[in-house]
C-alpha positions in Angstrom: 198.5 -75.0 128.1 200.3 -76.0 125.0 201.5 -79.2 126.7 198.0 -80.1 127.8 196.7 -79.6 124.3 199.4 -81.8 122.9 198.8 -84.6 125.3 195.1 -84.5 124.8 195.4 -84.5 121.0 197.8 -87.4 121.2 195.6 -89.5 123.3 192.3 -88.7 121.6 193.7 -88.9 118.1 196.0 -91.9 118.2 195.1 -94.1 121.2 193.4 -96.6 118.8 196.2 -96.6 116.3 199.4 -98.8 116.2 202.7 -97.4 117.2 205.2 -96.8 114.3 208.0 -98.0 116.4 206.3 -101.2 117.2 205.3 -101.5 113.5 209.0 -101.1 112.4 210.1 -103.5 115.0 207.5 -106.1 113.9 208.4 -105.5 110.2 212.1 -105.9 110.8 211.5 -109.2 112.7 209.3 -110.4 109.9 211.9 -109.4 107.3 214.5 -111.6 109.2 212.0 -114.4 109.3 211.1 -114.0 105.6 214.7 -113.8 104.6 215.5 -117.1 106.3 212.3 -118.7 104.9 213.2 -117.3 101.5 216.7 -118.9 101.7 215.1 -122.2 102.7 212.6 -121.9 99.8 215.3 -121.1 97.3 217.3 -124.1 98.4 214.1 -126.2 98.3 213.3 -124.8 94.9 216.8 -125.8 93.5 216.2 -129.3 95.0 212.8 -129.6 93.5 213.9 -128.2 90.1 216.7 -130.7 90.0 214.3 -133.5 90.8 211.7 -132.3 88.3 214.3 -131.9 85.6 215.6 -135.4 86.3 212.1 -136.9 86.3 211.1 -135.1 83.1 214.2 -136.3 81.3 213.7 -139.9 82.6 210.0 -139.9 81.7 210.7 -138.3 78.3 213.3 -140.9 77.4 211.2 -143.8 78.6 208.1 -142.4 77.0 210.0 -141.9 73.7 211.0 -145.6 73.7 207.4 -146.6 74.5 206.0 -144.4 71.9 208.3 -145.7 69.1 207.4 -149.3 70.2 203.6 -148.4 70.1 203.9 -146.9 66.6 205.8 -149.9 65.4 203.3 -152.5 66.8 200.3 -150.5 65.6 201.5 -150.2 62.1 202.5 -153.9 62.1 198.9 -154.8 63.1 197.6 -152.3 60.5 199.8 -153.9 57.7 198.2 -157.2 58.8 194.7 -155.8 58.5 195.4 -154.1 55.2 196.8 -157.3 53.8 193.5 -159.1 54.7 191.5 -156.3 53.1 193.5 -156.5 49.9 193.1 -160.3 49.7 189.5 -160.4 50.9 188.0 -161.0 47.4 190.7 -163.6 46.5 190.2 -165.5 49.8 186.4 -165.5 49.3 186.8 -166.9 45.8 189.3 -169.5 46.9 186.9 -170.6 49.7 183.9 -170.8 47.3 186.0 -172.6 44.6 187.1 -175.2 47.2 183.6 -175.8 48.3 182.1 -176.1 44.8 184.9 -178.5 43.7 184.2 -180.7 46.8 180.4 -180.9 45.6 181.5 -181.7 42.0 183.8 -184.4 43.4 180.9 -185.9 45.4 178.5 -185.8 42.4 181.2 -187.3 40.1 181.9 -190.1 42.5 178.2 -191.0 42.9 177.5 -190.8 39.2 180.5 -192.9 38.3 179.7 -195.5 41.1 176.1 -196.0 40.2 176.3 -195.4 36.4 175.7 -199.0 35.5 173.7 -199.9 38.6 170.8 -197.5 39.0 168.7 -195.6 36.6 169.7 -191.9 35.9 166.8 -190.4 38.0 167.8 -192.4 41.0 171.5 -191.3 40.6 170.3 -187.7 40.4 168.2 -188.1 43.5 171.2 -189.7 45.4 173.5 -186.7 44.4 170.8 -184.1 45.4 170.2 -185.8 48.8 174.0 -186.2 49.4 174.6 -182.4 48.9 171.4 -181.2 50.7 172.5 -181.5 54.3 176.1 -180.1 53.8 176.6 -176.7 55.5 179.7 -174.6 55.9 180.8 -171.0 56.8 179.0 -171.0 60.2 175.9 -172.6 58.6 175.4 -169.9 56.0 177.0 -171.8 53.1 175.1 -174.5 51.1 175.0 -176.1 47.6 172.4 -175.5 44.8 171.8 -177.3 41.5 170.2 -175.8 38.3 169.5 -178.0 35.3 169.6 -177.1 31.6 166.0 -175.9 31.6 166.9 -173.3 34.3 164.9 -175.2 37.0 166.2 -175.5 40.6 166.9 -179.2 41.3 168.4 -178.4 44.7 167.9 -175.3 46.9 168.0 -176.6 50.5 167.1 -173.2 52.3 164.1 -172.7 50.0 162.8 -176.2 49.3 159.6 -174.8 47.9 161.6 -173.3 45.0 162.8 -176.8 43.8 161.2 -177.6 40.5 160.4 -173.9 39.7 161.7 -172.2 36.6 164.2 -169.4 37.1 163.9 -167.7 33.7 161.5 -165.1 35.0 163.8 -164.1 37.9 165.5 -160.7 37.4 168.3 -159.0 39.3 168.4 -155.4 40.7 168.5 -153.7 37.2 166.2 -156.1 35.5 168.9 -158.4 34.1 168.4 -162.2 33.9 171.1 -163.2 36.3 170.4 -167.0 36.3 170.5 -167.3 32.5 173.8 -165.3 32.3 175.4 -167.6 35.0 174.3 -170.8 33.2 175.6 -169.7 29.8 179.0 -168.7 31.1 179.3 -171.9 33.2 178.6 -174.2 30.2 180.9 -172.2 28.1 183.9 -172.1 30.5 183.3 -175.1 32.7 183.9 -173.2 36.0 183.3 -169.5 36.6 182.8 -166.9 39.3 179.9 -164.4 39.2 179.5 -161.2 41.2 176.0 -159.8 41.4 173.6 -158.1 43.8 170.8 -160.1 45.4 168.1 -159.8 48.1 169.0 -161.4 51.5 165.4 -162.6 52.3 162.0 -162.5 50.7 160.3 -159.1 51.1 163.6 -157.2 51.1 163.9 -154.1 48.9 167.7 -153.6 49.4 170.1 -155.5 47.3 173.5 -156.8 48.7 176.8 -157.7 47.0 177.1 -161.5 46.5 179.7 -163.8 44.9 178.9 -167.3 43.4 181.3 -170.1 42.3 179.7 -172.3 39.6 180.9 -175.5 38.0 179.4 -177.5 35.1 178.5 -181.2 35.9 178.5 -182.6 32.3 176.9 -186.0 32.9 173.5 -184.4 33.6 174.2 -180.9 32.1 173.8 -179.4 35.6 175.3 -176.3 37.1 176.4 -177.0 40.6 177.2 -173.9 42.7 177.5 -172.2 46.1 177.4 -168.5 46.9 177.8 -166.1 49.8 177.1 -162.5 50.6 180.3 -160.5 50.7 179.1 -158.9 53.9 179.0 -162.3 55.6 182.5 -163.2 54.4 183.8 -159.8 55.5 182.4 -160.4 59.0 184.0 -163.8 59.2 187.3 -162.2 58.0 187.1 -159.5 60.5 186.4 -162.0 63.3 189.5 -163.9 62.3 191.5 -160.7 62.3 190.2 -159.7 65.8 191.1 -163.2 67.2 194.6 -162.9 65.9 195.0 -159.3 67.1 194.0 -160.3 70.7 196.8 -162.9 70.7 199.5 -160.2 69.8 201.6 -159.1 72.8 204.7 -156.9 73.2 206.8 -155.2 75.9 205.5 -157.4 78.7 201.9 -156.1 79.1 201.4 -154.3 75.7 198.5 -155.4 73.6 196.6 -154.6 70.4 193.0 -153.4 70.4 190.4 -152.3 67.9 187.0 -150.7 67.9 184.5 -149.2 65.5 184.6 -145.5 64.8 181.0 -145.2 66.1 182.3 -146.3 69.6 181.4 -150.0 69.6 184.0 -152.3 71.2 185.3 -155.2 69.1 187.2 -157.1 71.7 187.7 -158.1 75.3 185.1 -158.3 78.1 183.2 -155.3 76.5 182.9 -156.7 73.0 179.8 -155.4 71.3 179.2 -152.6 73.8 178.9 -148.9 73.0 181.7 -147.3 75.0 181.6 -143.8 73.4 180.6 -142.3 76.7 183.3 -144.2 78.7 185.5 -141.9 80.9 188.3 -142.6 83.2 188.7 -141.4 86.9 190.0 -138.0 85.6 187.0 -137.4 83.3 188.8 -138.2 80.1 186.4 -139.6 77.4 188.6 -142.5 76.5 186.9 -143.9 73.4 186.2 -140.4 72.0 189.8 -139.4 72.4 190.9 -142.6 70.7 188.6 -142.1 67.8 189.6 -138.5 67.4 193.3 -139.5 67.4 192.6 -142.1 64.7 190.7 -139.7 62.5 193.7 -137.3 62.7 195.8 -139.8 61.0 197.4 -141.2 64.1 198.1 -139.8 67.6 198.9 -140.8 71.2 196.2 -140.9 73.9 197.0 -141.1 77.7 194.3 -142.2 80.1 193.6 -144.4 83.2 192.0 -147.7 82.4 188.8 -148.0 84.4 188.1 -151.2 86.3 186.0 -152.9 83.7 187.7 -156.2 84.6 189.2 -157.5 87.9 192.4 -155.3 87.5 192.8 -152.0 89.3 192.8 -148.7 87.5 196.2 -148.1 85.9 197.7 -145.4 83.6 198.0 -146.4 80.0 199.4 -144.9 76.9 198.0 -145.9 73.5 198.8 -145.0 69.9 195.9 -145.2 67.5 195.4 -145.0 63.7 192.3 -145.6 61.6 191.4 -148.5 59.2 189.1 -146.5 56.8 188.0 -149.5 54.8 186.5 -151.2 57.8 185.7 -148.0 59.7 187.8 -149.2 62.6 190.3 -147.5 65.0 193.3 -149.8 65.6 195.9 -149.2 68.2 198.6 -150.5 70.6 198.6 -149.7 74.3 200.9 -150.3 77.2 200.7 -149.6 80.9 203.2 -147.0 82.1 202.8 -147.5 85.9 206.3 -148.9 86.3 207.9 -145.6 85.1 205.6 -143.6 87.3 206.4 -145.9 90.3 210.2 -145.3 89.8 209.6 -141.5 89.8 207.3 -141.8 92.9 210.1 -143.6 94.9 212.6 -140.8 94.0 210.1 -138.2 95.0 209.6 -139.9 98.4 213.4 -140.0 99.0 213.6 -136.2 98.2 210.8 -135.4 100.6 212.6 -137.2 103.5 215.8 -135.3 102.7 214.0 -131.9 102.6 212.3 -132.6 106.0 215.7 -133.2 107.7 217.2 -130.0 106.2 214.1 -127.9 107.0 214.5 -128.9 110.7 218.0 -127.6 110.7 216.9 -124.4 109.1 214.2 -124.0 111.8 216.8 -124.0 114.5 218.8 -121.4 112.7 215.7 -119.4 112.2 214.8 -119.3 116.0 218.3 -118.1 116.9 218.3 -115.4 114.3 214.9 -114.1 115.3 216.0 -113.8 118.9 219.0 -111.7 118.1 217.0 -109.5 115.7 214.3 -108.9 118.4 216.8 -107.7 120.9 218.4 -105.3 118.5 214.9 -104.1 117.3 213.6 -103.5 120.8 216.4 -101.0 121.5 215.8 -99.0 118.4 212.0 -99.2 118.9 212.2 -97.2 122.2 214.3 -94.6 120.6 212.0 -94.3 117.6 208.8 -94.0 119.8 210.2 -90.9 121.4 211.0 -89.2 118.1 207.5 -90.1 116.7 205.8 -88.6 119.7 207.8 -85.3 119.5 207.1 -85.0 115.7 203.3 -85.6 116.3 202.9 -82.9 118.9 204.8 -80.3 116.7 202.7 -81.2 113.6 199.4 -80.9 115.4 200.4 -77.6 117.0 201.4 -76.1 113.6 198.3 -77.4 111.9 195.8 -75.9 114.4 197.3 -72.4 114.8 196.0 -69.7 112.4 199.4 -68.0 112.3 202.0 -69.6 110.2 204.4 -71.5 112.5 207.1 -73.8 111.1 208.4 -77.0 112.7 212.0 -76.9 113.7 213.6 -79.9 112.0 217.0 -79.7 113.6 215.7 -81.0 117.0 215.1 -84.5 115.7 217.8 -87.3 115.9 216.7 -89.2 112.8 217.2 -87.9 109.4 213.9 -89.1 108.2 212.0 -87.0 110.8 214.0 -84.0 109.8 212.8 -84.5 106.1 209.2 -85.1 107.3 209.4 -81.7 109.1 210.6 -80.0 106.1 207.9 -81.6 104.0 205.2 -80.6 106.5 206.4 -77.0 106.4 206.1 -77.0 102.5 202.7 -78.5 102.7 201.4 -75.9 105.0 202.7 -73.1 102.7 201.1 -74.7 99.7 197.8 -75.1 101.4 197.7 -71.4 102.2 198.5 -70.6 98.6 195.7 -73.0 97.2 193.2 -71.5 99.5 194.0 -68.0 98.3 193.9 -69.1 94.6 190.5 -70.9 95.1 189.0 -67.6 96.3 190.5 -65.7 93.3 189.1 -68.3 90.9 185.6 -68.0 92.3 185.7 -64.3 91.8 187.1 -64.7 88.2 184.3 -67.3 87.4 181.5 -65.0 88.6 182.9 -62.1 86.6 183.0 -64.3 83.4 179.5 -65.6 84.0 178.0 -62.2 84.5 179.9 -60.5 81.6 179.8 -63.2 79.0 178.7 -62.1 75.5 176.5 -65.2 75.1 173.6 -66.2 77.3 174.7 -68.8 79.8 172.0 -70.9 81.7 172.2 -74.0 83.9 169.6 -76.8 83.7 168.8 -79.3 86.5 165.9 -81.6 86.4 164.8 -80.3 83.1 164.5 -76.7 84.3 166.6 -73.6 84.3 168.1 -72.9 87.8 170.5 -70.1 86.9 171.2 -67.6 84.1 173.5 -64.7 83.5 172.6 -61.1 82.6 173.1 -61.6 78.9 170.3 -64.3 79.0 168.0 -61.7 80.6 168.9 -59.2 77.8 168.3 -61.8 74.9 164.9 -63.0 76.4 164.0 -59.5 77.5 162.8 -60.9 80.7 163.3 -60.8 84.5 165.0 -63.6 86.3 161.7 -65.0 87.7 160.4 -65.3 84.1 163.3 -67.7 83.2 164.3 -69.6 86.4 162.2 -72.6 87.2 160.9 -72.8 83.6 161.5 -75.7 81.1 163.2 -74.8 77.7 159.9 -75.5 75.9 158.1 -73.0 78.1 160.3 -70.3 76.6 159.7 -71.5 73.0 156.7 -71.7 70.6 154.7 -74.9 70.7 156.3 -76.2 67.5 159.8 -75.8 66.1 160.3 -74.9 62.4 160.6 -78.6 61.5 157.1 -79.3 62.8 158.1 -81.2 65.9 156.6 -80.4 69.3 159.0 -78.2 71.3 158.5 -80.1 74.6 159.1 -83.5 73.0 162.2 -82.4 71.1 163.6 -80.6 74.1 163.3 -83.7 76.3 165.1 -85.8 73.7 168.0 -83.3 73.4 168.4 -82.9 77.2 168.5 -86.7 77.7 171.2 -87.0 75.1 173.2 -84.3 76.9 172.7 -86.1 80.2 174.1 -89.2 78.6 177.3 -87.4 77.9 176.7 -86.5 74.2 177.6 -82.9 73.5 174.6 -81.2 71.7 174.9 -78.4 69.1 171.7 -77.3 67.4 169.5 -74.4 66.3 166.3 -73.6 68.4 163.4 -71.3 68.0 162.9 -69.4 71.3 160.2 -66.9 72.4 161.0 -63.6 74.2 159.0 -62.4 77.1 157.1 -60.0 74.8 156.0 -62.9 72.6 158.3 -62.5 69.6 160.2 -65.5 68.3 164.0 -65.5 67.6 166.4 -68.1 66.2 169.2 -69.3 68.5 172.2 -71.5 68.3 172.5 -73.7 71.4 175.3 -75.7 72.9 174.7 -78.2 75.8 177.3 -79.8 77.9 176.8 -81.9 81.0 178.8 -81.8 84.3 178.5 -83.3 87.7 179.0 -82.0 91.3 178.9 -85.0 93.6 175.9 -87.1 92.6 174.0 -84.1 91.1 174.1 -83.8 87.3 173.8 -80.4 85.6 173.7 -79.1 82.0 175.3 -75.8 81.1 173.7 -74.1 78.2 175.4 -71.5 76.0 172.8 -69.7 73.8 173.4 -67.2 71.0 170.9 -65.1 69.1 171.4 -65.7 65.4 168.4 -63.9 64.0 170.5 -61.4 62.2 172.8 -64.1 60.7 169.7 -66.0 59.5 168.4 -62.8 57.7 171.8 -62.4 55.9 171.7 -66.1 54.9 168.2 -65.5 53.3 169.5 -62.5 51.4 172.5 -64.6 50.1 170.2 -67.3 49.0 168.1 -64.9 46.9 171.3 -63.5 45.4 172.6 -67.0 44.5 169.2 -67.8 42.9 169.4 -64.7 40.8 173.0 -65.5 39.8 172.0 -69.0 38.7 169.3 -67.6 36.5 171.9 -65.2 34.8 174.3 -68.1 34.3 171.6 -70.2 32.7 170.7 -67.3 30.4 174.3 -66.8 29.3 174.8 -70.5 28.8 171.8 -70.6 26.4 173.1 -67.7 24.5 176.5 -69.4 24.1 174.8 -72.6 23.0 173.0 -70.8 20.2 176.2 -69.1 19.1 178.0 -72.4 19.0 175.2 -74.0 16.9 175.5 -71.0 14.4 179.3 -71.6 14.2 178.8 -75.3 13.6 176.2 -74.5 10.8 178.8 -72.2 9.0 181.5 -74.8 9.4 179.1 -77.5 7.9 178.5 -75.2 5.0 182.3 -74.9 4.4 182.8 -78.6 4.5 179.9 -79.1 2.1 181.6 -76.6 -0.2 184.9 -78.6 -0.2 183.0 -81.9 -0.6 181.0 -80.6 -3.6 184.2 -79.5 -5.4 185.8 -82.9 -4.7 182.7 -84.9 -5.8 182.3 -82.7 -8.9 185.9 -83.3 -9.9 185.7 -87.0 -9.2 182.4 -87.4 -11.2 183.4 -85.1 -14.1 186.4 -87.4 -14.9 184.3 -90.6 -15.3 181.7 -88.7 -17.1 184.3 -87.5 -19.6 185.4 -91.1 -20.1 181.9 -92.3 -20.6 181.3 -89.4 -23.2 184.4 -90.6 -25.1 183.3 -94.2 -24.9 179.9 -93.3 -26.2 181.4 -91.2 -29.0 183.5 -94.2 -30.0 180.4 -96.4 -29.9 178.6 -94.1 -32.3 181.6 -94.0 -34.5 181.9 -97.8 -34.6 178.2 -98.4 -35.2 177.8 -99.6 -38.8 181.2 -101.2 -38.8 182.3 -104.7 -38.0 184.9 -103.9 -35.3 183.2 -105.8 -32.4 186.3 -105.8 -30.2 186.6 -102.1 -30.2 182.9 -101.8 -29.5 183.2 -104.2 -26.5 186.2 -102.2 -25.1 184.2 -99.0 -25.2 181.2 -100.6 -23.6 183.4 -102.1 -20.8 185.0 -98.7 -20.3 181.6 -97.0 -20.0 180.3 -99.6 -17.5 183.5 -99.4 -15.3 183.2 -95.5 -14.9 179.4 -95.8 -14.3 180.3 -98.2 -11.3 182.9 -95.7 -10.2 180.3 -92.9 -10.1 178.0 -95.2 -8.2 180.7 -96.1 -5.7 181.4 -92.4 -5.2 177.8 -91.6 -4.5 177.5 -94.7 -2.2 180.5 -93.6 -0.1 179.2 -90.1 0.1 175.7 -91.2 1.2 177.1 -93.8 3.7 179.4 -91.1 5.2 176.8 -88.4 5.6 173.7 -90.3 6.6 172.6 -91.4 10.1 173.0 -95.2 10.7 170.8 -97.5 12.7 173.2 -99.9 14.4 171.5 -103.1 15.5 174.1 -105.1 17.4 173.7 -108.8 18.1 175.9 -111.2 20.1 178.1 -112.9 17.5 180.8 -115.6 17.5 183.5 -113.5 15.9 185.8 -116.2 14.7 183.0 -118.1 13.0 181.6 -114.9 11.5 185.0 -113.9 10.1 185.6 -117.4 8.6 182.3 -117.1 6.7 183.2 -113.6 5.5 186.7 -114.8 4.2 185.1 -117.7 2.3 182.7 -115.3 0.6 185.3 -112.6 -0.3 186.7 -112.8 -3.9 190.4 -112.7 -3.3 192.9 -112.6 -6.3 194.3 -116.0 -7.3 197.8 -115.0 -6.4 197.0 -114.1 -2.7 197.7 -116.6 0.0 195.3 -116.1 3.0 196.5 -117.3 6.5 194.0 -117.3 9.3 194.3 -117.9 13.0 190.8 -117.6 14.4 190.6 -119.8 17.5 189.5 -117.6 20.4 185.8 -118.5 20.4 185.0 -114.9 21.8 181.7 -113.2 21.3 181.1 -109.5 20.5 177.9 -107.4 19.8 178.1 -106.2 16.2 175.8 -105.1 13.4 176.7 -107.8 10.8 175.9 -105.7 7.7 177.9 -102.6 8.6 180.8 -104.4 10.1 181.0 -106.5 6.9 181.3 -103.2 4.9 184.1 -102.1 7.1 186.1 -105.4 6.9 185.5 -105.7 3.1 187.0 -102.1 2.7 190.1 -103.2 4.8 190.5 -106.5 2.8 190.2 -104.5 -0.5 192.9 -102.0 0.6 195.2 -104.8 1.7 194.7 -106.6 -1.6 195.5 -103.4 -3.6 198.6 -102.8 -1.4 199.9 -106.2 -2.2 199.2 -105.8 -5.9 201.6 -102.8 -5.8 204.4 -104.9 -4.2 204.0 -108.3 -5.7 207.8 -109.0 -5.4 207.4 -109.5 -1.6 205.0 -112.3 -1.9 201.2 -111.9 -1.6 200.5 -113.2 1.9 197.4 -111.9 3.9 197.2 -112.8 7.6 194.0 -112.6 9.6 194.6 -113.2 13.4 192.3 -112.8 16.4 193.2 -112.6 20.1 190.9 -112.2 23.1 190.7 -111.9 26.8 187.8 -111.3 29.3 187.4 -107.6 28.2 188.3 -107.1 24.6 188.6 -108.8 21.3 191.4 -108.0 18.9 191.5 -108.5 15.1 194.7 -108.1 13.1 194.7 -107.9 9.3 198.3 -108.0 8.1 199.4 -107.6 4.4 202.8 -107.9 2.6 202.4 -104.7 0.7 204.4 -101.6 0.5 203.6 -100.3 4.0 202.4 -96.8 5.0 204.7 -93.7 5.0 204.7 -91.6 8.2 203.1 -88.5 6.5 200.3 -90.6 5.2 199.8 -92.5 8.4 198.7 -89.2 10.2 195.9 -88.6 7.5 194.6 -92.1 7.0 191.2 -91.3 8.6 190.9 -87.8 7.3 187.7 -87.3 5.1 188.4 -86.5 1.5 192.1 -87.6 1.8 193.2 -90.3 -0.7 196.5 -91.6 -2.2 194.8 -93.2 -5.2 194.0 -91.7 -8.5 190.4 -92.4 -8.1 187.9 -92.3 -5.2 187.0 -89.3 -2.9 188.9 -90.5 0.2 186.0 -91.5 2.5 186.6 -95.3 2.7 188.8 -95.4 5.9 186.8 -92.5 7.4 183.6 -94.7 7.0 185.5 -97.7 8.4 186.6 -95.7 11.5 183.0 -94.4 12.1 181.6 -98.0 11.9 184.2 -99.2 14.5 183.4 -96.3 16.8 179.7 -97.1 16.5 180.5 -100.5 17.9 182.5 -98.9 20.9 185.7 -100.1 19.4 189.1 -98.7 18.2 191.1 -99.0 14.9 194.7 -98.2 14.3 197.4 -98.9 11.6 201.1 -99.6 11.9 203.9 -101.0 9.7 205.6 -104.3 10.2 208.7 -105.7 8.4 206.7 -107.1 5.5 204.1 -104.5 5.1 201.3 -102.9 7.1 198.7 -104.1 9.5 195.4 -102.9 10.8 194.3 -103.5 14.5 190.6 -103.5 15.5 189.7 -103.7 19.2 186.2 -104.5 20.2 184.7 -105.0 23.7 183.7 -108.7 24.3 180.0 -109.4 24.8 178.8 -109.4 28.5 175.1 -109.3 27.8 172.7 -112.1 26.8 172.5 -113.1 23.1 170.3 -110.9 21.0 171.3 -107.7 22.7 170.8 -104.8 20.3 170.9 -101.1 20.0 168.6 -99.2 17.6 170.1 -95.8 18.6 171.0 -93.9 15.4 174.7 -93.4 14.8 175.7 -89.8 15.1 175.7 -87.6 11.9 179.2 -87.9 10.3 179.6 -84.2 9.6 178.6 -83.5 13.2 181.2 -85.9 14.4 183.9 -84.4 12.3 183.1 -80.9 13.6 183.2 -82.1 17.3 
């Protein structure tokens, strides 16, 4: 029975398949065939590689020689063209000079010959008629005569103009060209004149023109000829093209030229637009030549089309541009001789390969015959092993009981290994089937015992749910399955959007592979709403797409969040209340500190004012004592002393008011260097002080001119006083400005005694002073003014004295920018 089953299985299952033994036999035969062919191909590849390398070297060397020759010939032709371009004006002048001198000689000869024979009018007519028919420069050149009254006596191309006055004729810019030419010719005897003139009546465009004029003294005539520069240039170009066509090199090499717009300038195609001309390979010849010329010079290879009687042949050209004339100029040479030489070598190699391939074919036939005989023997043996293994495998696969294949019965090692692999495969298959059953049981247990609701959506409706979902919705299965998510929800979600429309959008995104995590308002079976957190993930089984939904009731969490929000609001109210109390306490503290400063300030002011008042009292007592006497000098000294101390009291009060009051700062965009130069000119420096300035930045800053003036005058006075105390060092005051895109720096440097370190720390402290007079508010006021301008001020010593550095931001707004914001109260600023 087993044997019948095995034979039936073998015939039914494998009758239509190829035999492995035959397959291996065929493969081995093919391998021999391929090996021989590969040997032949490798040999042929070496032969072809050698030939290719040789042909490339030969072609490269020949082409290198040809390329050097093409570059040389092209540049030789270009030098010829450039020479003509450079000498174009000179050649035109020489040609016109030669022509006008010929006319002068004709007129001089006729006048001399007929001077004593004919009247003057007859001689004039003879000269005019002798010059009238003369033409030159391809019929474009002629002679004209203008008399002393600026009247045309001869103008052969416009006879109707003869006898007409030329004084009213104007050039392109309204200038009287004819008058200018006549004046210069009579002054110098022979002149050239370049001007712009219309080509024909009715034109509106003027063209460059050159005239050669000569003075014919017997009749006070001006004889001349002229020509348009454009006509002479065309003649010059035609001459150049004629000479280029005669140039030959390298046997069949030639020079060619064309316009950069594609118009041919030579040969059978002269005057034709060849911009669309292509060769037999589709190469746009003229476009490639123009592109190579515009690059500054390059090579172009193409096949010359049969525009003439010659057959198409490969050609190599080198091209450069003549920018002045808008030409491309090049040299080309046919390269078919090099290609013919390589083609002959290629044919010789082909014949040699054919002979050797014939010998290889004979070897191949013999080798295949031997290989087939050996392969046939092993094929028979292999077929028997394959048949035995197939029967054993099918028997083991169809029996329910585990039955292993006996590997030791096979002759070939490979079949023994296949038997062992088949046995391991059967064992793994049994294990996988067992694991799959266990996985199904575990999944079902997880689905039914999950702490969150799990539902499956297909086609927009729930098709499966776990027990936890029934508990959350407080519903029976039939109340959930088959329903859409919006049918288990209120009509609108908390954000006001319709539940159905919103659910469809979210489901569509999930089906597109986007994981969805969101909050949703659901409705239980009893009609009560609850807040849920939902996660949607898509998955597929075959062609069917599903969405697995994990749903969690978060109603309690939302309630806790609401309570936390209420507590946070209450806490913010308490913080605001405490902040207000702290603010009030701080303001009370500042008020007390202001009172303390005011007390110190009152004591200082009282002391500083009491001293000048005592001096004034003494001076007045002296005045009373002097009254009635004749001691005027003593009376004058007492009066000056009283006035000085009154000014001192006034300055103290001024500083006190300036420091304590609120300022209105009105900033305007100002040229700082110019403003400083004006200030320096106005300041009353001592006669022994040398002022050196370096104010060349030209920078602008926004400043209040009046307040900034007070600050700088204070600094200049301090510097002057410091230098008065150290006169031995030399009284030099330097004022220097520096600036960049962001800031302006002003340096005021004196040659005084410098500043000691202990004083440097207190310079800007209110009520601090090193002088025997003043209340110590000067530098404090200066600093406040600089700060009001968003600037900085600092002091430092240098080898000859001290210097102040002021830094201000440069102006970035339009002129007239201002700020009327009051400056902060000085006492408040000190407290802060």
